TIVO-286709 format. One record per residue (C-alpha): chain; z, x, y; residue number from 1. Coordinates in pm, 1 decimal, always signed. Layout:
N
<tormar->A	up->Z	east->X	north->Y	milo->NUM>
...
***
This chain:
252
<tormar->A	up->+12279.8	east->+8225.7	north->+6804.4	milo->1>
<tormar->A	up->+11943.3	east->+8248.1	north->+6645.2	milo->2>
<tormar->A	up->+11827.7	east->+8626.3	north->+6633.4	milo->3>
<tormar->A	up->+11519.7	east->+8527.1	north->+6813.6	milo->4>
<tormar->A	up->+11704.1	east->+8439.2	north->+7108.6	milo->5>
<tormar->A	up->+11945.5	east->+8726.4	north->+7119.6	milo->6>
<tormar->A	up->+11952.6	east->+8971.0	north->+7406.9	milo->7>
<tormar->A	up->+11753.1	east->+9279.0	north->+7358.0	milo->8>
<tormar->A	up->+11747.1	east->+9594.7	north->+7587.6	milo->9>
<tormar->A	up->+11488.6	east->+9875.1	north->+7579.6	milo->10>
<tormar->A	up->+11572.3	east->+10186.8	north->+7754.3	milo->11>
<tormar->A	up->+11384.6	east->+10499.3	north->+7769.5	milo->12>
<tormar->A	up->+11450.6	east->+10840.5	north->+7942.9	milo->13>
<tormar->A	up->+11173.0	east->+11083.0	north->+7942.2	milo->14>
<tormar->A	up->+11246.7	east->+11381.0	north->+7709.4	milo->15>
<tormar->A	up->+11251.8	east->+11645.8	north->+7988.0	milo->16>
<tormar->A	up->+11534.1	east->+11462.9	north->+8159.5	milo->17>
<tormar->A	up->+11748.1	east->+11348.9	north->+7843.2	milo->18>
<tormar->A	up->+11973.2	east->+11660.6	north->+7844.9	milo->19>
<tormar->A	up->+12016.8	east->+11673.6	north->+8224.9	milo->20>
<tormar->A	up->+12322.6	east->+11531.5	north->+8428.1	milo->21>
<tormar->A	up->+12094.4	east->+11247.8	north->+8529.2	milo->22>
<tormar->A	up->+12031.8	east->+11176.3	north->+8150.0	milo->23>
<tormar->A	up->+12392.5	east->+11176.5	north->+8075.9	milo->24>
<tormar->A	up->+12474.3	east->+10957.2	north->+8379.8	milo->25>
<tormar->A	up->+12205.2	east->+10694.9	north->+8285.6	milo->26>
<tormar->A	up->+12226.1	east->+10721.5	north->+7924.5	milo->27>
<tormar->A	up->+12208.2	east->+10331.0	north->+7892.6	milo->28>
<tormar->A	up->+12042.4	east->+10041.4	north->+8068.4	milo->29>
<tormar->A	up->+12351.7	east->+9867.2	north->+8198.2	milo->30>
<tormar->A	up->+12508.9	east->+10185.4	north->+8356.2	milo->31>
<tormar->A	up->+12184.2	east->+10266.5	north->+8532.8	milo->32>
<tormar->A	up->+12136.2	east->+9908.7	north->+8661.2	milo->33>
<tormar->A	up->+12483.4	east->+9889.7	north->+8788.3	milo->34>
<tormar->A	up->+12473.9	east->+10225.0	north->+8970.8	milo->35>
<tormar->A	up->+12530.2	east->+10207.1	north->+9343.7	milo->36>
<tormar->A	up->+12284.7	east->+10391.2	north->+9556.6	milo->37>
<tormar->A	up->+12167.2	east->+10385.2	north->+9920.7	milo->38>
<tormar->A	up->+11980.9	east->+10069.8	north->+9992.3	milo->39>
<tormar->A	up->+11618.7	east->+10137.8	north->+10098.7	milo->40>
<tormar->A	up->+11435.1	east->+9805.4	north->+10098.4	milo->41>
<tormar->A	up->+11383.8	east->+9498.1	north->+9867.1	milo->42>
<tormar->A	up->+11548.5	east->+9619.1	north->+9538.8	milo->43>
<tormar->A	up->+11488.0	east->+9998.1	north->+9600.3	milo->44>
<tormar->A	up->+11782.0	east->+10230.6	north->+9613.8	milo->45>
<tormar->A	up->+11796.0	east->+10609.4	north->+9678.7	milo->46>
<tormar->A	up->+12035.9	east->+10798.3	north->+9469.4	milo->47>
<tormar->A	up->+12137.4	east->+11174.7	north->+9446.8	milo->48>
<tormar->A	up->+12220.8	east->+11347.5	north->+9122.0	milo->49>
<tormar->A	up->+12272.5	east->+11729.3	north->+9095.1	milo->50>
<tormar->A	up->+12148.5	east->+11776.5	north->+9469.5	milo->51>
<tormar->A	up->+11818.0	east->+11610.2	north->+9371.0	milo->52>
<tormar->A	up->+11694.8	east->+11265.0	north->+9507.5	milo->53>
<tormar->A	up->+11560.9	east->+10974.0	north->+9301.4	milo->54>
<tormar->A	up->+11449.5	east->+10624.2	north->+9371.3	milo->55>
<tormar->A	up->+11593.3	east->+10333.6	north->+9154.3	milo->56>
<tormar->A	up->+11385.1	east->+10027.4	north->+9159.9	milo->57>
<tormar->A	up->+11523.4	east->+9708.5	north->+9015.7	milo->58>
<tormar->A	up->+11313.9	east->+9411.1	north->+8897.4	milo->59>
<tormar->A	up->+11453.6	east->+9063.4	north->+8865.0	milo->60>
<tormar->A	up->+11216.8	east->+8822.4	north->+8711.6	milo->61>
<tormar->A	up->+11102.7	east->+8483.6	north->+8885.0	milo->62>
<tormar->A	up->+11326.1	east->+8196.6	north->+8855.5	milo->63>
<tormar->A	up->+11066.6	east->+7940.4	north->+8753.5	milo->64>
<tormar->A	up->+11077.9	east->+7905.4	north->+8395.5	milo->65>
<tormar->A	up->+10706.5	east->+7841.6	north->+8339.8	milo->66>
<tormar->A	up->+10604.7	east->+8142.5	north->+8546.9	milo->67>
<tormar->A	up->+10841.1	east->+8362.9	north->+8323.6	milo->68>
<tormar->A	up->+10655.6	east->+8233.3	north->+8017.2	milo->69>
<tormar->A	up->+10300.6	east->+8291.7	north->+8161.7	milo->70>
<tormar->A	up->+10354.2	east->+8633.3	north->+8347.2	milo->71>
<tormar->A	up->+10364.2	east->+8986.3	north->+8222.3	milo->72>
<tormar->A	up->+10678.7	east->+9197.4	north->+8301.4	milo->73>
<tormar->A	up->+10648.4	east->+9367.1	north->+8623.4	milo->74>
<tormar->A	up->+10837.3	east->+9665.9	north->+8496.0	milo->75>
<tormar->A	up->+10612.9	east->+9714.8	north->+8200.1	milo->76>
<tormar->A	up->+10298.9	east->+9689.5	north->+8430.6	milo->77>
<tormar->A	up->+10433.1	east->+9929.3	north->+8683.5	milo->78>
<tormar->A	up->+10550.2	east->+10197.5	north->+8431.9	milo->79>
<tormar->A	up->+10221.2	east->+10177.7	north->+8219.4	milo->80>
<tormar->A	up->+10018.0	east->+10200.9	north->+8539.4	milo->81>
<tormar->A	up->+10217.5	east->+10506.5	north->+8664.2	milo->82>
<tormar->A	up->+10164.5	east->+10683.2	north->+8332.5	milo->83>
<tormar->A	up->+9795.0	east->+10584.4	north->+8339.8	milo->84>
<tormar->A	up->+9762.3	east->+10749.4	north->+8674.6	milo->85>
<tormar->A	up->+9891.1	east->+11067.2	north->+8540.8	milo->86>
<tormar->A	up->+9653.2	east->+11060.3	north->+8255.9	milo->87>
<tormar->A	up->+9362.7	east->+10995.0	north->+8517.0	milo->88>
<tormar->A	up->+9509.5	east->+11307.4	north->+8712.1	milo->89>
<tormar->A	up->+9589.3	east->+11072.6	north->+9018.2	milo->90>
<tormar->A	up->+9897.8	east->+11209.6	north->+9192.6	milo->91>
<tormar->A	up->+10205.9	east->+10977.0	north->+9165.4	milo->92>
<tormar->A	up->+10583.7	east->+10995.8	north->+9159.4	milo->93>
<tormar->A	up->+10724.3	east->+11137.2	north->+8840.4	milo->94>
<tormar->A	up->+10863.4	east->+10872.9	north->+8608.2	milo->95>
<tormar->A	up->+11219.3	east->+10963.3	north->+8494.1	milo->96>
<tormar->A	up->+11336.8	east->+10654.5	north->+8310.3	milo->97>
<tormar->A	up->+11254.6	east->+10292.6	north->+8260.3	milo->98>
<tormar->A	up->+11380.5	east->+9987.9	north->+8073.1	milo->99>
<tormar->A	up->+11431.5	east->+9604.7	north->+8052.0	milo->100>
<tormar->A	up->+11644.2	east->+9334.4	north->+7918.5	milo->101>
<tormar->A	up->+11475.5	east->+9031.3	north->+7760.4	milo->102>
<tormar->A	up->+11564.7	east->+8734.4	north->+7556.3	milo->103>
<tormar->A	up->+11271.3	east->+8658.1	north->+7322.8	milo->104>
<tormar->A	up->+10961.0	east->+8733.9	north->+7520.6	milo->105>
<tormar->A	up->+11136.9	east->+8648.1	north->+7863.6	milo->106>
<tormar->A	up->+11235.1	east->+8954.0	north->+8069.1	milo->107>
<tormar->A	up->+11521.8	east->+8900.9	north->+8288.5	milo->108>
<tormar->A	up->+11589.8	east->+9242.9	north->+8439.7	milo->109>
<tormar->A	up->+11400.8	east->+9568.0	north->+8450.2	milo->110>
<tormar->A	up->+11466.1	east->+9907.7	north->+8590.2	milo->111>
<tormar->A	up->+11247.3	east->+10215.7	north->+8694.3	milo->112>
<tormar->A	up->+11367.8	east->+10558.9	north->+8819.3	milo->113>
<tormar->A	up->+11122.6	east->+10796.4	north->+8968.3	milo->114>
<tormar->A	up->+11174.9	east->+11135.8	north->+9127.1	milo->115>
<tormar->A	up->+11166.4	east->+11151.3	north->+9514.9	milo->116>
<tormar->A	up->+10844.6	east->+11262.5	north->+9675.2	milo->117>
<tormar->A	up->+10978.9	east->+11542.9	north->+9896.2	milo->118>
<tormar->A	up->+10870.5	east->+11542.5	north->+10248.9	milo->119>
<tormar->A	up->+10644.3	east->+11256.3	north->+10192.7	milo->120>
<tormar->A	up->+10580.5	east->+10948.3	north->+10412.3	milo->121>
<tormar->A	up->+10349.8	east->+10649.4	north->+10373.4	milo->122>
<tormar->A	up->+10065.7	east->+10624.0	north->+10605.7	milo->123>
<tormar->A	up->+10196.6	east->+10326.3	north->+10790.4	milo->124>
<tormar->A	up->+10506.8	east->+10549.4	north->+10875.8	milo->125>
<tormar->A	up->+10266.8	east->+10816.4	north->+10993.7	milo->126>
<tormar->A	up->+10097.5	east->+10567.5	north->+11227.3	milo->127>
<tormar->A	up->+10428.9	east->+10475.7	north->+11386.6	milo->128>
<tormar->A	up->+10587.7	east->+10814.8	north->+11385.9	milo->129>
<tormar->A	up->+10322.0	east->+11093.6	north->+11357.8	milo->130>
<tormar->A	up->+10009.1	east->+10933.8	north->+11507.0	milo->131>
<tormar->A	up->+9885.4	east->+11284.7	north->+11620.2	milo->132>
<tormar->A	up->+9802.3	east->+11354.5	north->+11256.6	milo->133>
<tormar->A	up->+9534.4	east->+11084.7	north->+11258.8	milo->134>
<tormar->A	up->+9372.3	east->+11247.1	north->+11550.3	milo->135>
<tormar->A	up->+9324.4	east->+11564.3	north->+11368.1	milo->136>
<tormar->A	up->+8982.8	east->+11542.8	north->+11208.0	milo->137>
<tormar->A	up->+9044.3	east->+11806.4	north->+10946.5	milo->138>
<tormar->A	up->+9368.8	east->+11637.8	north->+10836.6	milo->139>
<tormar->A	up->+9205.5	east->+11294.8	north->+10814.9	milo->140>
<tormar->A	up->+8920.7	east->+11436.9	north->+10603.9	milo->141>
<tormar->A	up->+9155.7	east->+11598.9	north->+10357.7	milo->142>
<tormar->A	up->+9352.0	east->+11276.6	north->+10307.8	milo->143>
<tormar->A	up->+9045.5	east->+11060.6	north->+10302.8	milo->144>
<tormar->A	up->+8884.9	east->+11270.6	north->+10036.1	milo->145>
<tormar->A	up->+9180.3	east->+11269.2	north->+9809.2	milo->146>
<tormar->A	up->+9220.7	east->+10871.4	north->+9848.0	milo->147>
<tormar->A	up->+8853.4	east->+10834.0	north->+9774.9	milo->148>
<tormar->A	up->+8886.7	east->+11048.7	north->+9471.5	milo->149>
<tormar->A	up->+9180.4	east->+10863.7	north->+9336.0	milo->150>
<tormar->A	up->+9014.5	east->+10518.4	north->+9398.9	milo->151>
<tormar->A	up->+8695.5	east->+10628.3	north->+9234.3	milo->152>
<tormar->A	up->+8892.6	east->+10758.1	north->+8911.7	milo->153>
<tormar->A	up->+9064.9	east->+10418.7	north->+8905.6	milo->154>
<tormar->A	up->+8752.2	east->+10213.0	north->+8930.3	milo->155>
<tormar->A	up->+8551.1	east->+10430.8	north->+8686.3	milo->156>
<tormar->A	up->+8822.0	east->+10340.2	north->+8431.3	milo->157>
<tormar->A	up->+8768.8	east->+9971.5	north->+8522.3	milo->158>
<tormar->A	up->+9118.7	east->+9970.5	north->+8674.2	milo->159>
<tormar->A	up->+9187.0	east->+9798.4	north->+9003.6	milo->160>
<tormar->A	up->+9506.2	east->+9860.0	north->+9186.8	milo->161>
<tormar->A	up->+9537.5	east->+9505.0	north->+9345.1	milo->162>
<tormar->A	up->+9759.5	east->+9627.9	north->+9646.4	milo->163>
<tormar->A	up->+9574.7	east->+9938.1	north->+9771.7	milo->164>
<tormar->A	up->+9716.8	east->+9932.2	north->+10118.4	milo->165>
<tormar->A	up->+9811.2	east->+10217.5	north->+10356.3	milo->166>
<tormar->A	up->+10185.8	east->+10158.8	north->+10292.1	milo->167>
<tormar->A	up->+10122.3	east->+10237.9	north->+9921.5	milo->168>
<tormar->A	up->+9974.4	east->+10575.1	north->+9992.1	milo->169>
<tormar->A	up->+10231.0	east->+10862.4	north->+10033.5	milo->170>
<tormar->A	up->+10144.9	east->+11198.3	north->+10210.1	milo->171>
<tormar->A	up->+10327.1	east->+11519.7	north->+10204.7	milo->172>
<tormar->A	up->+10329.6	east->+11577.5	north->+10579.8	milo->173>
<tormar->A	up->+10491.1	east->+11916.6	north->+10581.2	milo->174>
<tormar->A	up->+10265.0	east->+12105.5	north->+10341.8	milo->175>
<tormar->A	up->+9978.4	east->+12314.6	north->+10454.1	milo->176>
<tormar->A	up->+9762.6	east->+12087.6	north->+10250.7	milo->177>
<tormar->A	up->+9835.2	east->+11714.5	north->+10291.0	milo->178>
<tormar->A	up->+9875.7	east->+11602.9	north->+9915.2	milo->179>
<tormar->A	up->+9862.5	east->+11228.6	north->+9874.8	milo->180>
<tormar->A	up->+10043.9	east->+11019.7	north->+9612.2	milo->181>
<tormar->A	up->+9991.8	east->+10649.3	north->+9498.8	milo->182>
<tormar->A	up->+10311.9	east->+10420.0	north->+9472.6	milo->183>
<tormar->A	up->+10390.4	east->+10076.5	north->+9388.7	milo->184>
<tormar->A	up->+10134.8	east->+9930.3	north->+9152.6	milo->185>
<tormar->A	up->+10273.9	east->+9636.9	north->+8943.6	milo->186>
<tormar->A	up->+9978.6	east->+9424.7	north->+8990.9	milo->187>
<tormar->A	up->+9715.1	east->+9676.7	north->+8874.0	milo->188>
<tormar->A	up->+9505.1	east->+9620.6	north->+8554.9	milo->189>
<tormar->A	up->+9176.4	east->+9684.6	north->+8388.3	milo->190>
<tormar->A	up->+8896.0	east->+9441.2	north->+8451.6	milo->191>
<tormar->A	up->+8557.0	east->+9365.2	north->+8302.6	milo->192>
<tormar->A	up->+8245.6	east->+9246.8	north->+8456.4	milo->193>
<tormar->A	up->+8167.4	east->+9024.5	north->+8618.6	milo->194>
<tormar->A	up->+8538.9	east->+9028.3	north->+8755.8	milo->195>
<tormar->A	up->+8545.0	east->+9403.0	north->+8809.0	milo->196>
<tormar->A	up->+8322.1	east->+9422.8	north->+9102.6	milo->197>
<tormar->A	up->+8526.0	east->+9162.2	north->+9305.0	milo->198>
<tormar->A	up->+8846.7	east->+9353.9	north->+9232.1	milo->199>
<tormar->A	up->+8670.1	east->+9686.0	north->+9346.4	milo->200>
<tormar->A	up->+8573.2	east->+9512.4	north->+9672.5	milo->201>
<tormar->A	up->+8934.6	east->+9393.6	north->+9722.4	milo->202>
<tormar->A	up->+9072.1	east->+9754.8	north->+9678.9	milo->203>
<tormar->A	up->+8824.7	east->+9900.4	north->+9929.0	milo->204>
<tormar->A	up->+8894.0	east->+9603.2	north->+10164.8	milo->205>
<tormar->A	up->+9255.5	east->+9671.9	north->+10165.0	milo->206>
<tormar->A	up->+9206.8	east->+10027.2	north->+10246.3	milo->207>
<tormar->A	up->+8965.3	east->+9939.2	north->+10532.6	milo->208>
<tormar->A	up->+9179.1	east->+9661.4	north->+10669.8	milo->209>
<tormar->A	up->+9386.3	east->+9921.0	north->+10849.5	milo->210>
<tormar->A	up->+9137.6	east->+10184.4	north->+10878.0	milo->211>
<tormar->A	up->+8917.0	east->+9990.4	north->+11105.6	milo->212>
<tormar->A	up->+9201.1	east->+10011.1	north->+11368.2	milo->213>
<tormar->A	up->+9300.9	east->+10377.6	north->+11303.2	milo->214>
<tormar->A	up->+8985.3	east->+10551.2	north->+11223.6	milo->215>
<tormar->A	up->+8642.1	east->+10579.3	north->+11374.9	milo->216>
<tormar->A	up->+8323.3	east->+10414.8	north->+11216.1	milo->217>
<tormar->A	up->+8211.1	east->+10764.8	north->+11109.8	milo->218>
<tormar->A	up->+8518.8	east->+10845.6	north->+10929.5	milo->219>
<tormar->A	up->+8526.8	east->+10518.8	north->+10747.8	milo->220>
<tormar->A	up->+8145.2	east->+10567.2	north->+10643.7	milo->221>
<tormar->A	up->+8241.6	east->+10909.0	north->+10527.8	milo->222>
<tormar->A	up->+8514.1	east->+10792.1	north->+10309.1	milo->223>
<tormar->A	up->+8286.1	east->+10531.2	north->+10149.2	milo->224>
<tormar->A	up->+8019.3	east->+10807.0	north->+10077.5	milo->225>
<tormar->A	up->+8287.8	east->+11024.9	north->+9932.0	milo->226>
<tormar->A	up->+8401.6	east->+10733.1	north->+9710.1	milo->227>
<tormar->A	up->+8047.9	east->+10644.3	north->+9608.6	milo->228>
<tormar->A	up->+7949.3	east->+11017.0	north->+9580.9	milo->229>
<tormar->A	up->+7628.8	east->+10963.7	north->+9772.0	milo->230>
<tormar->A	up->+7468.4	east->+11130.3	north->+10089.8	milo->231>
<tormar->A	up->+7272.2	east->+10816.6	north->+10183.7	milo->232>
<tormar->A	up->+7340.1	east->+10467.7	north->+10121.7	milo->233>
<tormar->A	up->+7114.2	east->+10256.1	north->+9900.1	milo->234>
<tormar->A	up->+7066.8	east->+9869.1	north->+9895.5	milo->235>
<tormar->A	up->+7368.9	east->+9838.0	north->+9651.1	milo->236>
<tormar->A	up->+7591.4	east->+10027.6	north->+9876.9	milo->237>
<tormar->A	up->+7502.7	east->+9822.5	north->+10189.1	milo->238>
<tormar->A	up->+7561.6	east->+9508.2	north->+10004.8	milo->239>
<tormar->A	up->+7896.8	east->+9613.0	north->+9890.7	milo->240>
<tormar->A	up->+7994.8	east->+9731.4	north->+10244.1	milo->241>
<tormar->A	up->+7903.8	east->+9397.7	north->+10387.7	milo->242>
<tormar->A	up->+8123.2	east->+9245.3	north->+10137.7	milo->243>
<tormar->A	up->+8417.9	east->+9495.3	north->+10216.9	milo->244>
<tormar->A	up->+8378.6	east->+9413.2	north->+10586.2	milo->245>
<tormar->A	up->+8366.3	east->+9027.9	north->+10524.6	milo->246>
<tormar->A	up->+8652.7	east->+9012.8	north->+10262.5	milo->247>
<tormar->A	up->+8948.2	east->+8962.9	north->+10508.0	milo->248>
<tormar->A	up->+8735.8	east->+8779.2	north->+10776.3	milo->249>
<tormar->A	up->+8943.0	east->+8504.3	north->+10926.4	milo->250>
<tormar->A	up->+9231.0	east->+8589.8	north->+10700.5	milo->251>
<tormar->A	up->+9412.9	east->+8837.2	north->+10946.1	milo->252>
***
């Protein structure tokens, strides 16, 4: 076979984990991909190693050949975005290991292992199972401030999440201070004007899509002011808010 079309596997375990039990257990891509864990959803599995829990997320590329040629690797995008968030000081799950299998430039399989976020649940889970938290003004304010800060840091870097929904925001519900974490961001990327503003509007609209049912207008406005770091809205802010409110109009 032409060397161009030979199978290539890239596998990386972060240095802090290479000499651990997990590092020895998952020393190569195929062993890690074949590992049987507890099924969670989609292609996500929960695994336990040395009394610690991790999440193993498998990626399988799209079946359509032309899409494979035109699209970027989801595993590469998600890993790069999680590492970017760390650099921007946005809380995320700790990346443990990642890799992919490719032939030429076509990626067929990918794998990402992250450390469990202990005592954390996503905001949709909280709505269904702990709705009393959303009735606590102080709790909502702390979570809202952190989400606003993380979103502002992304957008100042010209990065848009692309799927900034409540289900992709985790909160430590047992801590004295409800620390938030962002998860699941394979579609995020940097944008340049004039495309950036539309992506910013989409991110903020995704957040507000559920917020309008769960939070008061005062709380939603406080979130935007926190995000924009302003005490009073100017004309640019008012125009942006109108676009946010109209973004999903007739699409729900």
